[in-house]
N, C-alpha and C positions, 0 to 999 in steps of 0.2 A: 778337555776338563771346562767346567763352568766357572767364570768369575764374576765378582760381583761389585758393584760400585760402592764406593766407601761411602758414599751420601745415604745410604740407606743404613739406620742402627743395627749394629751386632751382626749385619750379614757378610760383612768379609770373613770374620771368624767361622760364622756357620758353614759358608761356601767351602772354606778350606777343610774343614772337616768332613763335609759331603763329599767333596771329590775324592779325599782319601779313601771313605767309604765304598765310592763309586769303583774307584780302580781296584780295590780288594773285592769286590764282591759282585760286579755286575759282569755279565757274559761278554764274550768279544764280540758278539753280533748286537749287542744294545745300540740304541739309536738316540739321536739327541734332537730333542724337540723345542722350538722356541714357541714361547705362548705370549701372545701380547695381550694383556688383559687390565691394564690399570686404568685408573679415573674414576670410577665409580664401584660402588659394592655388586651392581648388576652383572659387569664385566669379570670383575676380581673374583669373587666367590666361584663362579662356575670354571673359572681357569684353573684357580688353586684345585679343586675337585677331580679336573682332567690330570693334573700333575701328580696329583696322589696315585690315581689310577695307572698313570705310566709306570711310576716309580714301583708299584706293586708287580707290575710285570717286568720289572728290571731294566728299564729305561730311563733316561735322564732328561729332565725337563729344565730350562732357563725360562723364567717369567718376567716379562716386561712390566712394570708398574709406572705409575705417576709418582710426582714428588709430593704429592697432597698429603694432608694429614690423615684421611681417610684410608689411604693405602697403607700408611705405616702401622695403624691401630689395627687394620683388618689381617695383616699378615703377622701379627703377634702369635706366636704359638705355632708359628711354621718354621722353625729355625731349621728344620731337615730339608726344606726347599731352598732353591737358590734363585735370589732376586737381582733383577737390575732396573736402578731406576732411571728413567728417561724423561725428559720435559713433556708436558702434556700438550697438544696442539687441539685447539677448535676452529673449526672453519668458520669464518664470519659471513655476512650474507653476501652476495655476489659482488655487488657493487659498493662495497663498503671499503672506506679508505685504509682498513687493516688488510684488505686482501694482498698487497704486494707484501707486507711482513708475514702474513700467514704462508704463502708461496714459498718465502726464502727461508722459514723455518721447516716446512715440510720438507724440501730440498736437502736440508741440513740434518734431518732426520732419518731421511732414505740412506745418506751417506754413513751415518752413524750406524744405522740398522745393518747394513752392508758389512762393515767392519767388525760387528759382532757375531755375524753370520760366520764371517770366516775365521776369526778367531777362536771361536768355539766349536767349530767343525759341525755346525748345525746341519741335520739332515732334512727336516721338514719345518714349515713355518705354519703356526695356528693363529690366525687373531680371533678374539671374543668379542669384537664389535667396536664400532666408533672410530673415528679418526687416529686413535693411537694406533689402531691395527692396519691401517693403511700402509705407513712406511715400511714395517718389516714384510708384509706380505707383498709388496711391490719390489723389496729387494731381493727377497727369496726366489720370486717369479723371474726376475732377472738374471738370478745366478743359476735358473734352471732347477730349483728344488720345487717338490710337491708344495704346494700352498692351499691353505683352507681359510675361511671365513665362516664363523658360527653366529649366527643371529638368533636370539632369543625370542623376539617379538612375533606377533601376529602380523604387523604392520612394519617392514623392515625399515631402518634409518637409511637415509641417503648416502652415507658415509659407506655402509656395507653394500649398497647397490653398485657404488663405484668401485670397492674393492674387489666385488665378484670378477670383476673382469679379468682381474689377475691371479684367480684361483683354480686350482685343479676340480674343486669341488665345493659346494655350499651346503653347510650342515644346518639344520632348521630347529628350532626348540618346539614350533607349533607349525603344522602342516597348512594352515592358512596363509603362511608367508610366501608359500610354492610359486604362487601367481605373479609374485614381484622379480622374480628371477628366471624371466621365459628363455633366456639362452644360456642358461648357466645348468650344470650338472648338479642335481639337489638330491640330498639325503636327510630326512627327519629322523633325528638320533633324541629328541627331547633336550632339555637344558639341565647339564649336569648341577648335581645338587652336592655341597659339601658332606663329606661321608659322617659327619655328626648329627645332620639333620637326619639321616635315615636310621641312627641308632640313639633316639633320644632317653633321656632318664625317665624313670618311672612318674607319674603325673604328681605322687606325694613328694617325691624329692625336688621335683622341679617347682612346686608351690612353696616350698620351705625354704627355696633359696630366695624367693622374692618375699618371705613373710606372709603368703597367702593362705588361704583356708582350703584345702585339697577338696573339700566336701561341698563348696560352694562353686556355683558358676563363675568362669572368668572370661571377662572380655577383654582380648588383647587390642592395643591401638600403636599403630607405628605409621610413621609417614616415609619411611624408608632410611637410607644410610644418612641422609643428609637433612632428614627433618621435612615438615611441612607446616608453615606458619598457619594457614587459615584453617586446616584440617585440625591441626592441634588445638586450636581455640574453639572450634566448634564442638569436638571431641571432651573437651575438659568440660565446657558448660553443660553437655550434654551429660556427663558422669554424675553430675549433682541431680538429674532427672531420674537416673535410676534407682530401682529399689535395692536396698542393702543386701539383699540376697545375690546380687551381682555384684562381683569385684572387678576391678579395673587395673589392668598393667600398660601403663602408658610410656611408649618409649617416644620422647618428644624430639631428639636431635640435641646436640650441644647449645645450638643458637636459641632455643625454644625452651630448654630445661627449666630455667628460673620461674618464666610465666606461667608453665604447666604446673610446676610444684606449687605454687601460689594459689592456682586456681583450684587445685584439690586438697589444700591443706586441712579443709575441716571435714572432708569426706570419708569416713571410714571403709576399709577395705580397699584404698586405692594407693596405689604405688607409681610414682613418677620417675622415670630415668633418662638422663641424657643422651646414653650410648649404651648400648647391649653388647658385650662381647660372646654372648651365649644365648643367641639366637634359637640354638636346638632345645635349651631350658625354656624359653620364653613360650615356644610353640607348644612345648609339651604340657604347661600349666595352662592353656587357654583352651576355651570351646567354641570361639568365634572370634574373628578379627575383624577389625576395620583398618582400611590401609588404602594406600594408592595401589596401582595396578602395573608397578614393573615388573617385567617379565621373570626375573630372578626370583624376587618374593612370592610371586604367584607359584612358582614352582616349588617352593619351600612349604607353602601353606598347603597346596595339592599333596606333597609326602605326609605332611603332619594330617591330612584329613580335617582340615578345618573350614566351615562355613565362613564365607567371606562377604563383608559388606564392602565394596568397592568405589572409592571416589577418585577417579583418574584425574591426576594433574593437568589443569585445563590449558597449561602451555606446552607440553611436550611436544618434540618435534613430529610434525605430521599426524599428531591425536594418536599416537601409536599406543598410548596407555589405555584410550577408550577401546581400541580395536582387540588389545589383550583380554579387558574387562569382560567384553562382549562373549568372548571364547568361553568364559568361564560361566557367564551368566546364560548363555544357550545350553550349557551343559547341566544346568541346575544347581551349580556349586556357589552362585554369587547372585547379590542383589547390587545392582549398578546405579549410582545416583551422582549426576554432574554436580560438581562442586557447586555452581549458581543456584542448584535447586535444594541445597542443603542446609538445613539449621539444626541447631540443637534438639528441638522438638521431636523432628522428623527421624534423627538419628537415633533419639533414645527409644523413640517408637519401633523402630526397626530392631533395635537390639533385643528388645524385650520381647518382639513376636518370634525371633529366632531363638534365643536363649530360653524361653519360656515355654517353647512348643518342642518335646523330645523328639516326637515324630518328625517333624520338620527338619529339626537341627541333624538328626540321623540321616534323613534322606541328603541334606546338602553335603554332609560330611564325606558319605559314599560316594557321591558324585565328585568331589574334589580329589578322593582318592584314584577314582577312575581315570582323571588326568593327569596322574603322576607317572614319570617314566622313571623309576628307582635305579636302572641302570644306564641312565643317558651316560654318565660319564665313560663307562667300558664301551658305549657305542660310538662316542666320539674319539677314544682311544683307537679302537678296532678300524675305525673309517682311515684316520692317519697311517696307522701301520699297514694297512692294505695297500695303501698308496704307494708306500715304499716298497713292498714285495713285489708289486706292478711293475714298479720302476726298474728295480732289480732284475726281472724277467724279460725285460723288454731289450 
């Protein structure tokens, strides 16, 4: 059975109830999958989607998340799933004085992961990316379990390339990433999307939730789960240059909420939020989006069929956000503007050129939907379960 860390709010009670449910309703051949997905929304939301898919198929998932506030907020409403909090680790530069501490924490995390795997009788380990995935995947590999890493990006991170050495198979969100894993068995599954994104509310209902007019076009601005200061500043200034026929829903992140609200205070039809726990509703209310180009958000925008104005985070590791954005640009679903080349006037002009041209907007929306993989969670689930079947038959 799954157990929970007492550090995660309300998880102990939820997991106790969940274990009772599992013992009463899950067939004897059910499997237990450890999913390492903490640290950012880009890892966490796809991990939750896979856990939901496994649960629907009668299997048991334990999700490893970090102790960051973003993880606690993002897991709210998922009390039926089991979570375990673990310390987040991030790799410093190779010659950093912090490297010895990192290696000590990494070894400690591997030992902790091994204990979790044994105590919970885990059958397979799935990492959703980042260095948080390395310890449990490595521990599972050493214990002889099938192990997987999922990479959502067109340009994989170094952590995932390293972790892939200990994996039975690498699962890809974008086929463009395949070239970075020349010695690994790869399968393109797409990036899992939360179930609610695939079943959004009606536009009128979504607009009403934010106090918007469903008859007007709406521009969604979001910098990702942790916000983006410079993008927020440019977008807030651009909002005041847009015609009032265009509404703005601006998700600024907690750190930038006050600044963005002040900048939009006199602008009719503008709503600013620090955090949005109903992205399905926000996407359903929008006609186009201005955003960074994290893979998880792009997957959700594709599922929603939204034209994108993408401003890749310029300091992302290996510039992977630009690689993601170019995939959407080549497909005709996005316009990509490097942050140093963007100002309020240019952003306002781009927004008007898309929102004010129904034919262009429709073509970009269709291109976005063509990039979506709605059954990605099921594809990841099936890849994991197939490996277990093969192992049992061997």
